[in-house]
N, CA and C of each residue as an Amber inpcrd file, in Angstrom:
protein
   420
 -23.4050000  -9.3460000 -72.9970000 -23.7360000 -10.6270000 -73.4700000
 -24.4690000 -10.5470000 -74.8240000 -23.9590000 -11.2510000 -75.8750000
 -24.6060000 -11.1490000 -77.1960000 -25.9610000 -11.7860000 -77.1360000
 -26.8300000 -11.2200000 -78.0140000 -28.2210000 -11.6820000 -78.1220000
 -28.3150000 -13.1930000 -78.3600000 -27.4250000 -13.7240000 -79.2300000
 -27.5180000 -15.1360000 -79.4630000 -27.2140000 -15.9370000 -78.2010000
 -26.2590000 -15.5050000 -77.4130000 -25.9720000 -16.2560000 -76.1650000
 -27.1390000 -16.0840000 -75.1030000 -27.8390000 -15.0530000 -75.0790000
 -29.0130000 -14.8790000 -74.2210000 -30.1270000 -15.7430000 -74.7140000
 -30.3190000 -15.9210000 -75.9980000 -31.3320000 -16.7290000 -76.4690000
 -30.9910000 -18.2670000 -76.1840000 -29.7070000 -18.5580000 -76.2200000
 -29.2660000 -19.9500000 -75.9260000 -29.5450000 -20.2370000 -74.4220000
 -29.2440000 -19.2710000 -73.5690000 -29.4920000 -19.4800000 -72.0990000
 -31.0050000 -19.6410000 -71.9130000 -31.8590000 -19.0250000 -72.6350000
 -33.2940000 -19.1630000 -72.4400000 -33.6700000 -20.6630000 -72.8460000
 -33.0490000 -21.1380000 -73.9240000 -33.3200000 -22.5180000 -74.3710000
 -32.7900000 -23.5000000 -73.3280000 -31.6000000 -23.2890000 -72.7810000
 -31.0680000 -24.1450000 -71.8270000 -31.8890000 -24.2730000 -70.5120000
 -32.6100000 -23.2040000 -70.1880000 -33.4930000 -23.1400000 -69.0780000
 -34.9500000 -23.4480000 -69.3740000 -35.1590000 -24.0480000 -70.6160000
 -36.4440000 -24.4750000 -70.9560000 -37.4800000 -23.3120000 -71.0650000
 -36.8960000 -22.1690000 -71.3840000 -37.7780000 -20.9830000 -71.5540000
 -38.1080000 -20.7570000 -72.9930000 -39.3040000 -20.3510000 -73.3060000
 -39.6670000 -20.0620000 -74.6960000 -38.9450000 -18.8150000 -75.2110000
 -38.6630000 -18.8620000 -76.4980000 -38.0790000 -17.7980000 -77.2240000
 -39.1650000 -17.2070000 -78.0030000 -39.7270000 -16.0300000 -77.4350000
 -40.8390000 -15.3760000 -78.1540000 -40.3360000 -14.1370000 -78.8270000
 -41.1730000 -13.5750000 -79.6690000 -40.8790000 -12.2440000 -80.2630000
 -40.7520000 -11.1610000 -79.2050000 -41.5700000 -11.2910000 -78.0910000
 -41.4930000 -10.2480000 -77.0590000 -40.2200000 -10.3820000 -76.3620000
 -39.7220000 -11.5910000 -76.0830000 -38.4960000 -11.7020000 -75.3940000
 -37.2450000 -11.1460000 -76.2470000 -37.2950000 -11.4960000 -77.5260000
 -36.2560000 -10.9480000 -78.4010000 -36.2790000  -9.4440000 -78.4320000
 -37.5190000  -8.9300000 -78.5030000 -37.6620000  -7.4150000 -78.4900000
 -37.1710000  -6.8690000 -77.1490000 -37.4860000  -7.5160000 -76.0430000
 -37.1380000  -7.1010000 -74.6660000 -35.6160000  -6.9850000 -74.5850000
 -34.8430000  -7.9990000 -75.1400000 -33.4150000  -7.9330000 -75.1450000
 -32.9340000  -6.7160000 -75.9230000 -33.4860000  -6.3560000 -77.0330000
 -33.0990000  -5.2140000 -77.8290000 -33.4550000  -3.9800000 -76.9540000
 -34.5350000  -3.9250000 -76.3360000 -35.0200000  -2.7690000 -75.5270000
 -33.9680000  -2.4530000 -74.4490000 -33.5440000  -3.5310000 -73.7730000
 -32.4950000  -3.3800000 -72.6890000 -31.2140000  -2.7810000 -73.2170000
 -30.8780000  -3.2800000 -74.2790000 -29.5940000  -2.7530000 -75.0000000
 -29.7540000  -1.3080000 -75.3700000 -31.0040000  -1.0030000 -75.8490000
 -31.2660000   0.3920000 -76.2690000 -31.3130000   1.2790000 -75.0060000
 -31.8070000   0.8140000 -73.8970000 -31.8670000   1.6110000 -72.6740000
 -30.4990000   1.9420000 -72.2470000 -29.5410000   1.0790000 -72.4080000
 -28.1000000   1.2670000 -72.0530000 -27.9520000   1.5980000 -70.5760000
 -26.7920000   1.4070000 -70.1340000 -26.4530000   1.7500000 -68.6650000
 -27.3920000   1.1900000 -67.6240000 -27.9860000   1.9900000 -66.8780000
 -28.8530000   1.6580000 -65.7070000 -30.2720000   2.0330000 -66.0700000
 -31.2350000   1.2220000 -65.8410000 -32.5740000   1.4620000 -66.1750000
 -33.5670000   0.8210000 -65.2040000 -34.7420000   1.3000000 -65.1650000
 -35.8330000   0.7990000 -64.2800000 -36.8720000   0.2050000 -65.2030000
 -37.8180000  -0.5140000 -64.5910000 -38.9190000  -1.1110000 -65.3960000
 -39.7920000   0.1270000 -66.0760000 -39.8790000   1.2580000 -65.3350000
 -40.5570000   2.3370000 -65.9110000 -39.8500000   2.8860000 -67.1180000
 -38.4390000   2.9780000 -67.0280000 -37.6560000   3.3600000 -68.1900000
 -37.8880000   2.4790000 -69.4590000 -38.0210000   1.1790000 -69.1500000
 -38.2730000   0.2450000 -70.2570000 -39.6840000   0.5100000 -70.9130000
 -40.6320000   0.6850000 -70.0820000 -41.9170000   0.8790000 -70.4930000
 -42.0170000   2.2080000 -71.3080000 -41.4710000   3.2250000 -70.8060000
 -41.3830000   4.4920000 -71.6390000 -40.7250000   4.3540000 -72.9230000
 -39.5730000   3.6470000 -72.9500000 -38.8140000   3.3540000 -74.2400000
 -39.6990000   2.5460000 -75.1430000 -40.3850000   1.5000000 -74.6170000
 -41.2320000   0.7340000 -75.5120000 -42.3730000   1.6460000 -76.0690000
 -42.8860000   2.4740000 -75.2790000 -43.9940000   3.4060000 -75.7770000
 -43.4820000   4.2540000 -76.8240000 -42.2840000   4.7570000 -76.7850000
 -41.6930000   5.5900000 -77.8060000 -41.4460000   4.7510000 -79.1210000
 -41.0380000   3.5420000 -78.9560000 -40.7090000   2.6160000 -80.1200000
 -41.9320000   2.0210000 -80.7630000 -42.7740000   1.3400000 -80.0170000
 -43.8800000   0.6890000 -80.7660000 -45.0150000   0.2380000 -79.7950000
 -44.8430000   0.4310000 -78.4630000 -45.8750000   0.1600000 -77.5450000
 -46.3520000  -1.3240000 -77.7160000 -45.3910000  -2.2500000 -77.6880000
 -45.6760000  -3.6690000 -77.8110000 -45.8130000  -4.3760000 -76.4300000
 -45.2390000  -3.9010000 -75.3890000 -45.2340000  -4.6350000 -74.2240000
 -46.1270000  -4.0590000 -73.0570000 -46.8140000  -5.0070000 -72.4090000
 -47.6260000  -4.5860000 -71.2590000 -46.7650000  -4.4310000 -70.0050000
 -47.2310000  -3.8100000 -69.0440000 -46.4700000  -3.6890000 -67.7740000
 -46.1160000  -5.0070000 -67.1540000 -47.0830000  -5.9620000 -67.2260000
 -46.8620000  -7.2430000 -66.6780000 -45.7630000  -8.0080000 -67.4620000
 -45.7860000  -7.8280000 -68.8620000 -44.7040000  -8.5360000 -69.6150000
 -43.2670000  -7.9470000 -69.2900000 -43.1810000  -6.6340000 -69.0150000
 -41.9180000  -6.0190000 -68.6870000 -41.4830000  -6.7010000 -67.3530000
 -42.2970000  -6.6870000 -66.3210000 -41.9470000  -7.2490000 -65.0200000
 -41.6100000  -8.7440000 -65.0820000 -42.4290000  -9.4520000 -65.8070000
 -42.1550000 -10.9180000 -65.9740000 -40.8480000 -11.1260000 -66.7140000
 -40.6270000 -10.3340000 -67.7130000 -39.3350000 -10.4690000 -68.5240000
 -38.1360000 -10.0930000 -67.6870000 -38.2490000  -8.9980000 -66.7790000
 -37.1320000  -8.7210000 -65.8640000 -36.8340000  -9.9290000 -65.0430000
 -37.7660000 -10.5630000 -64.4630000 -37.6030000 -11.7840000 -63.6530000
 -36.8660000 -12.8820000 -64.3830000 -37.3520000 -13.1630000 -65.5920000
 -36.7730000 -14.2980000 -66.3720000 -35.3190000 -13.8930000 -66.7280000
 -35.0320000 -12.7510000 -67.2060000 -33.7390000 -12.3650000 -67.6550000
 -32.6930000 -12.2040000 -66.4540000 -33.2650000 -11.9000000 -65.2630000
 -32.4420000 -11.9380000 -64.0550000 -32.0180000 -13.3310000 -63.6960000
 -33.0020000 -14.2660000 -63.8070000 -32.7680000 -15.7480000 -63.5710000
 -31.6690000 -16.3160000 -64.4290000 -31.6820000 -15.9570000 -65.7300000
 -30.7420000 -16.5240000 -66.6190000 -29.3880000 -15.8600000 -66.6360000
 -29.3070000 -14.6540000 -65.9440000 -28.0740000 -13.9870000 -65.8830000
 -27.7620000 -12.9300000 -66.9100000 -28.7640000 -12.6160000 -67.7140000
 -28.5500000 -11.4990000 -68.6500000 -28.5820000 -10.1370000 -68.0140000
 -29.4440000 -10.0040000 -67.0220000 -29.5800000  -8.8100000 -66.2860000
 -29.0490000  -8.8570000 -64.9020000 -28.6880000  -7.8520000 -64.2270000
 -28.3640000  -7.8060000 -62.8510000 -29.2090000  -6.6190000 -62.1750000
 -29.8410000  -6.9320000 -61.0290000 -30.5200000  -5.8840000 -60.2760000
 -29.4650000  -5.2380000 -59.4510000 -29.5500000  -3.9280000 -59.3990000
 -28.5430000  -3.1540000 -58.6790000 -29.1240000  -2.9610000 -57.1810000
 -28.4480000  -3.5650000 -56.1850000 -28.9620000  -3.4270000 -54.8350000
 -28.4830000  -2.1070000 -54.2720000 -29.2090000  -1.7900000 -53.1910000
 -28.7200000  -0.6000000 -52.3700000 -28.9050000   0.6820000 -53.1090000
 -29.6460000   0.8320000 -54.2140000 -29.7930000   2.0950000 -54.8690000
 -31.2020000   2.6590000 -54.5920000 -31.3320000   3.5110000 -53.6450000
 -32.6070000   4.1890000 -53.3860000 -33.6200000   3.0930000 -53.0960000
 -34.8870000   3.4600000 -53.3590000 -35.9190000   2.4910000 -53.2090000
 -36.3830000   1.9640000 -54.5800000 -35.9180000   2.4100000 -55.6340000
 -36.2620000   2.0330000 -57.0000000 -35.3740000   0.8640000 -57.4260000
 -35.9020000  -0.1510000 -58.0480000 -35.0920000  -1.1930000 -58.4870000
 -34.4420000  -0.7730000 -59.9330000 -33.1670000  -0.6870000 -59.9660000
 -32.3780000  -0.4030000 -61.0930000 -31.8500000  -1.7200000 -61.7160000
 -31.7190000  -1.8070000 -62.9520000 -31.0860000  -3.0330000 -63.6280000
 -30.0380000  -2.5710000 -64.6800000 -29.1800000  -3.5360000 -65.0030000
 -28.2130000  -3.2670000 -66.0590000 -27.9010000  -4.6080000 -66.7030000
 -27.5090000  -4.5830000 -67.9300000 -27.0190000  -5.7430000 -68.6220000
 -25.7820000  -6.2530000 -67.8980000 -25.6910000  -7.5520000 -67.5850000
 -24.6460000  -8.1440000 -66.8580000 -23.4040000  -8.2170000 -67.7050000
 -22.4210000  -7.3920000 -67.2910000 -21.0700000  -7.3910000 -67.9710000
 -20.0640000  -7.6090000 -66.8920000 -19.2130000  -6.7200000 -66.6120000
 -18.2290000  -6.8130000 -65.5020000 -18.9280000  -6.5100000 -64.1760000
 -18.3580000  -7.0420000 -63.1420000 -18.9210000  -6.7140000 -61.8320000
 -18.2420000  -5.5170000 -61.2760000 -18.9760000  -4.4460000 -61.0940000
 -18.4100000  -3.1850000 -60.7990000 -19.2490000  -2.3570000 -59.7510000
 -18.6600000  -1.5500000 -58.9350000 -19.5120000  -0.7900000 -58.0450000
 -20.1790000   0.4190000 -58.7530000 -21.1880000   0.9870000 -58.0500000
 -21.9340000   2.0260000 -58.5430000 -22.0170000   3.2130000 -57.5390000
 -22.0710000   4.4360000 -58.0620000 -22.2200000   5.6370000 -57.3050000
 -23.7390000   6.1120000 -57.5410000 -24.3360000   6.4360000 -56.5120000
 -25.7710000   6.8070000 -56.5850000 -25.8170000   8.2650000 -56.0720000
 -26.3350000   9.2390000 -56.8890000 -26.4360000  10.6360000 -56.4880000
 -27.7330000  10.6940000 -55.6480000 -27.5980000  11.1910000 -54.4470000
 -28.7660000  11.3420000 -53.4720000 -29.6880000  12.4010000 -53.9410000
 -29.2480000  13.2920000 -54.7210000 -30.1690000  14.4290000 -55.1380000
 -30.9830000  14.0560000 -56.3790000 -30.3670000  13.7430000 -57.5370000
 -31.0440000  13.4800000 -58.7000000 -31.2990000  11.9960000 -59.0580000
 -30.6670000  11.1270000 -58.2810000 -30.9090000   9.6980000 -58.4380000
 -30.0330000   9.0480000 -59.5410000 -29.2350000   9.7770000 -60.1300000
 -28.3260000   9.2260000 -61.2580000 -27.4760000   8.1670000 -60.6820000
 -27.3050000   7.1460000 -61.5390000 -26.4020000   5.9350000 -61.1800000
 -25.2410000   5.9430000 -62.0840000 -24.0050000   5.8970000 -61.4680000
 -22.7430000   6.0390000 -62.3240000 -21.9300000   4.8410000 -62.0130000
 -21.4360000   4.2010000 -63.1380000 -20.5370000   3.0470000 -63.0310000
 -19.1440000   3.5050000 -62.4840000 -18.6030000   2.7380000 -61.5320000
 -17.2360000   2.9850000 -61.1430000 -16.3610000   1.9440000 -61.8980000
 -15.3740000   2.4180000 -62.6670000 -14.6550000   1.5490000 -63.5290000
 -13.6180000   0.6280000 -62.8420000 -14.1110000  -0.2160000 -61.9290000
 -13.2780000  -1.2290000 -61.1960000 -13.8860000  -2.5670000 -61.3130000
 -13.1190000  -3.5280000 -61.6590000 -13.5660000  -4.8890000 -61.8320000
 -13.4820000  -5.5700000 -60.4460000 -14.6320000  -5.6530000 -59.7230000
 -14.6950000  -6.1920000 -58.3420000 -14.3290000  -7.6980000 -58.3910000
 -14.7810000  -8.3740000 -59.3100000 -14.5670000  -9.8290000 -59.3830000
 -13.0540000 -10.1420000 -59.4670000 -12.3730000  -9.3610000 -60.2960000
 -10.8950000  -9.5830000 -60.3560000 -10.2210000  -9.3600000 -59.0400000
 -10.6370000  -8.3260000 -58.3220000 -10.0970000  -8.1170000 -56.9910000
 -10.4240000  -9.1820000 -55.9960000 -11.6230000  -9.5860000 -55.9770000
 -12.1880000 -10.6120000 -54.9380000 -11.6330000 -11.8950000 -55.2260000
 -11.4450000 -12.2800000 -56.5600000 -10.9190000 -13.5070000 -56.8120000
  -9.4600000 -13.7440000 -56.2900000  -8.7140000 -12.6140000 -56.0410000
  -7.4250000 -12.7170000 -55.4850000  -7.3660000 -12.9880000 -53.9250000
  -8.5240000 -12.8190000 -53.3260000  -8.6280000 -13.0790000 -51.9090000
  -8.7120000 -14.5420000 -51.5760000  -8.2160000 -15.0140000 -50.4860000
  -8.3400000 -16.3490000 -50.0930000  -9.5530000 -16.4400000 -49.1420000
 -10.7790000 -16.6280000 -49.7240000 -11.9580000 -16.7150000 -48.9100000
 -12.3530000 -18.1370000 -48.4960000 -12.6420000 -18.2480000 -47.1850000
 -12.9930000 -19.5850000 -46.7490000 -14.5020000 -19.9820000 -46.9480000
 -15.0980000 -19.4470000 -48.0110000 -16.4870000 -19.8060000 -48.3370000
 -16.8120000 -19.5910000 -49.7730000 -17.9290000 -20.1500000 -50.2450000
 -18.3550000 -20.0230000 -51.6250000 -18.9990000 -18.5910000 -51.8200000
 -18.4090000 -17.8890000 -52.6280000 -19.0000000 -16.5070000 -52.9330000
 -20.2700000 -16.5570000 -53.7500000 -21.2460000 -15.9250000 -53.3140000
 -22.5330000 -15.8540000 -53.9740000 -22.9440000 -14.5910000 -54.5470000
 -22.5810000 -13.5160000 -53.9110000 -23.0020000 -12.1660000 -54.2810000
 -21.9920000 -11.1700000 -53.8380000 -21.7170000 -10.1940000 -54.6310000
 -20.9370000  -9.0120000 -54.2250000 -21.6890000  -7.8210000 -54.5680000
 -21.7410000  -6.8060000 -53.6410000 -22.4510000  -5.5990000 -54.0150000
 -21.6710000  -4.4740000 -53.3090000 -21.6200000  -3.3680000 -54.0280000
 -20.9530000  -2.2190000 -53.4280000 -21.5410000  -0.9640000 -54.1320000
 -22.0140000  -0.0910000 -53.3130000 -22.5740000   1.1960000 -53.8370000
 -22.0610000   2.3650000 -53.0120000 -21.8830000   3.4460000 -53.6690000
 -21.4280000   4.6360000 -53.0460000 -22.4120000   5.7340000 -53.2290000
 -22.7320000   6.4530000 -52.1400000 -23.7320000   7.5650000 -52.2020000
 -23.0910000   8.8990000 -52.0780000 -23.6820000   9.8280000 -52.6620000
 -23.1480000  11.1960000 -52.5770000 -23.7880000  12.1010000 -53.6190000
 -23.1510000  13.0970000 -54.1290000 -23.7460000  13.9490000 -55.1140000
 -22.9080000  13.8340000 -56.4120000 -23.5610000  13.6900000 -57.5590000
 -22.8390000  13.6700000 -58.7970000 -22.2900000  15.0560000 -59.1220000
 -21.4540000  15.1230000 -60.0540000 -20.7470000  16.3250000 -60.4240000
 -21.7180000  17.5330000 -60.6800000 -22.8420000  17.1860000 -61.4160000
 -23.8120000  18.1990000 -61.7570000 -24.5000000  18.6840000 -60.5550000
 -24.9580000  17.8660000 -59.6760000 -25.6580000  18.3480000 -58.4960000
 -24.6850000  18.9920000 -57.4570000 -23.5300000  18.5180000 -57.3790000
 -22.5480000  19.1340000 -56.4790000 -22.1980000  20.5720000 -56.9650000
 -22.0380000  20.8240000 -58.2790000 -21.7660000  22.0470000 -58.8800000
 -22.9580000  23.0520000 -58.7040000 -24.1350000  22.5150000 -58.7780000
 -25.3360000  23.3940000 -58.4830000 -25.3100000  23.8010000 -57.0810000
 -24.9580000  22.9470000 -56.1720000 -24.9390000  23.2790000 -54.7620000
 -23.9610000  24.3710000 -54.5070000 -22.8130000  24.3170000 -55.1690000
 -21.7870000  25.3180000 -54.9110000 -22.1810000  26.7260000 -55.4650000
 -22.9460000  26.6350000 -56.5910000 -23.2830000  27.9640000 -57.1210000
 -24.4970000  28.5620000 -56.4800000 -25.2340000  27.8950000 -55.6560000
 -26.4500000  28.4540000 -54.9710000 -26.1120000  29.0090000 -53.6410000
């Protein structure tokens, strides 16, 4: 989602467009892939140390509400987030915690089903060992 569209969604939901929120959008894009609140705080500390812990958590909540971010369910006990793009499953490494996108568009598949109810949420995650952890296991 482009930054301008995210800002427009904030406006539509009567949310203030602040410098911190603009910076937060950039920070999420810089984090890339899957990230935690702690990842964002660390990235902010490396960049400029502008955001407090409370600002990060409040921003996560706001950007989840407007649909810019998606919380990844079923991944360990840590909340992971990603910028909302396609709806796809994730693989979670049980050993190192790495989260990997599975390149399948779940929405495209599910839309072809004749479901007798209003779809609200889809989630799918796969657990196992990533290539790196599996290779280490074989060599030990």
